[in-house]
C-alpha positions, 0 to 999 in steps of 0.5 A: 120347615117352620122358617119356611112355612114362615117365610111363605106366609108371611110372603103371601100375606104381604102381597095379598091384600083382597082374597085369601091365603090357603096351605095344604099338603099332600102327600104319596106314600111309598109301596112298601109304607117306609117313606112318602112324599110331601108337597105343601102349597101356598097359595094366595090371590096376590098381586103375582109375580111376573114370568121373567122375575121368578126364576130371579126371587129366588136371588140374595137381595131380589125382589119384583121389580116395581116394589116399594119398599116403603109399601112392602119391606123387606130386604129380598130374602126370606125365599133365598134363604127358604129356597135354601133350606128346602135344597138342605132338606132334599127337595124343591122349592118352584113357584107358579104365578101371573101377574096379578092373578095371584101366586102359588109356592110348592115345597116339594120333600120326596122320600122323606123317612117315616119315623116308628109310631110309638105311644110312650104312654101307657095304655092306662086308665088313670086316676081322674087329676081331682081325685089327688091331695097333697101335702104343700111342696116345693116342685122346681120347673126347669125348661128354657121355653116359656109356653111349657114351665107356664103349662106346668106352673098353670095346672100344678097350681091347683094343689098346694105346691109352690113352684120355681122354675129355672131357664136351663140346668145352670139357672136350675143349679142356683135355685137349688141353692137358693130353696132346696126343691122336694121335686124336679121336672127337668126339660133334657134338651137346653142350651147352656147347660142341658137336664142330663148335665144338670142332674149329673150334678146334682147326684154328685152333690150329697145335698141334693142327690135325693131330690127325686127328678121326673126327666121329660125328654122327646127326644128317641134316643135311644141311648139318651134314655138309657142315661137318662135312667141313670141320672133320674127317676122317671123319662116322661116323652113330650107331648106331656100327658096331665094325669100320666104326670100328675101319676108320677108325683104322686109317686115321690111327694105325700 
């Protein structure tokens, strides 16, 4: 869905020299409150698409006739790929447009199942972050997403921690060999080697099996959490709440 919206919004901006681009959502909840129909609208005030070419633009390498590649660029694949993605999700992608009067692309996703709403963070009043004072310690942050590593590193930099980072489980094992951490914050879903496999290898090594591992996951699968609870010391669900994280770190570091 992210890729589809990127394609549609990029096109709208590219072909709108004046006016505006708008994105809005509407949805209908089914009577049993278990499913919803979602519509996503991307509208612009751009050059528009002639009626006789509106079906063609969803074909591979097709572009509006008379469109100058030197001016607008592109390969003519963005809409074709978007249509395939939407159909794989059981939906439809359509367009309403007139030449020189703008365009509206509509993504329709029917019968989307609603996930069960669960708040994984306990509703409790954690101590204020400013109340924590730690002895110097080394923490290894393992996550393949640079933003996630930077976020945690920035947050933890207020204390006298030495922060190491790794981009996956394999990289983490190398970092542990070089500088043994006092605590590991381990994302579970990563390429090359995930957090579960890395944690299993750490637990099987007598040199490192004592190191506390805080698992971080966006998964709600019971099997993943069951296995994580065996291999790690604690599991935090994304999005990470800072008060919750530092409360857990305080259970393992002086």
